[in-house]
Structure formats: C-alpha cells, structure tokens
Residue, then its C-alpha position, 0 to 999 in steps of 0.5 A: x721371043x718364039x711368041x711367048x707373049x702370045x702363048x701365054x696370053x692364050x694359057x690365061x685368056x678371059x675375054x678377047x675383043x676387037x676394039x673399034x671393029x666397026x671404024x676402019x682397019x687403022x684404028x681397030x685394035x686386039x685387046x685380051x684380057x687375062x689372068x695374072x697369076x696364069x699369065x705369070x705362071x705360064x710366062x714363067x714355064x715358057x722363060x724357063x724351057x728356053x735353053x741357055x737363058x738364065x733367069x736372075x732376080x736380084x737387087x741391083x747395086x751397080x750398073x757397068x756402063x760400055x761406051x760414052x763415059x761422061x758422067x754429066x750425060x744421061x748413062x742410058x747413052x751409053x751401053x750396058x755391059x752388064x750389073x752388079x747385084x748386092x749378093x756380088x754376082x756380075x751379070x753381063x747380059x742384061x735385057x732392061x725392062x723398065x726404067x734406070x734411076x741414077x742420079x736424080x735422072x730417069x733414063x729410058x732403057x730400051x735396048x739390051x746390050x749382049x756384049x761381053x766385057 
C-alpha cells in the first residue's frame, strides 16, 4: 500500500543492517530495527491519510462467507464477504490480518476479499 511500511520504517528506524553481507547475493537480506511506539504512530498517521479508507476496530462475532458453504470444510476455502462486529456494525470489505479460529479449526487467511454483498 503505497510503501507505507517503508516510510514508517524510515521514520522509526534505530538500526539498519545487511545480514550475510560477506556471502553471496542469494542469501543477503536487509534487517531493520524500529522503535515500536514511533512505528505504530507513523503507520496510523499514514493509514488515516488514505482517502476512502475506514479503519474499524472491534471484536468480530460472526464471519460472513461467500462461496463454499460446506460446514465440514475450513471456512478459509470460502471467500470472506464481511464480518459482523460485537457492536452490531457489519463490515463488507475485510482485510484479514492473521489467523481465523472457528469451530476448533485453525484456518490461515491469506487474501483480502473486496466483494460487495
């Protein structure tokens, strides 16, 4: 998303290193250490400035699925069409940020669903 993580890392960086610098290019990798508080503040500023983006914080009480409705399979095989929050608000544009725990199954959610219901 418009290099937001890089911009926040530049603002909050404490230390920048190249790992395995003495080895071949295939195993070299940059490493950056950030001040957690500054990084979090800068990311929130950058995201708040994106036009048309609404950030909603809340506890999800129900996941609204579209596609494969077989209850015996992992819900991650379906598309996430939205979520219902504890406040009663429903969100139809969801960007999952981790794992989904439903009915004693762990489903790794890897894609954002931008589908209107």
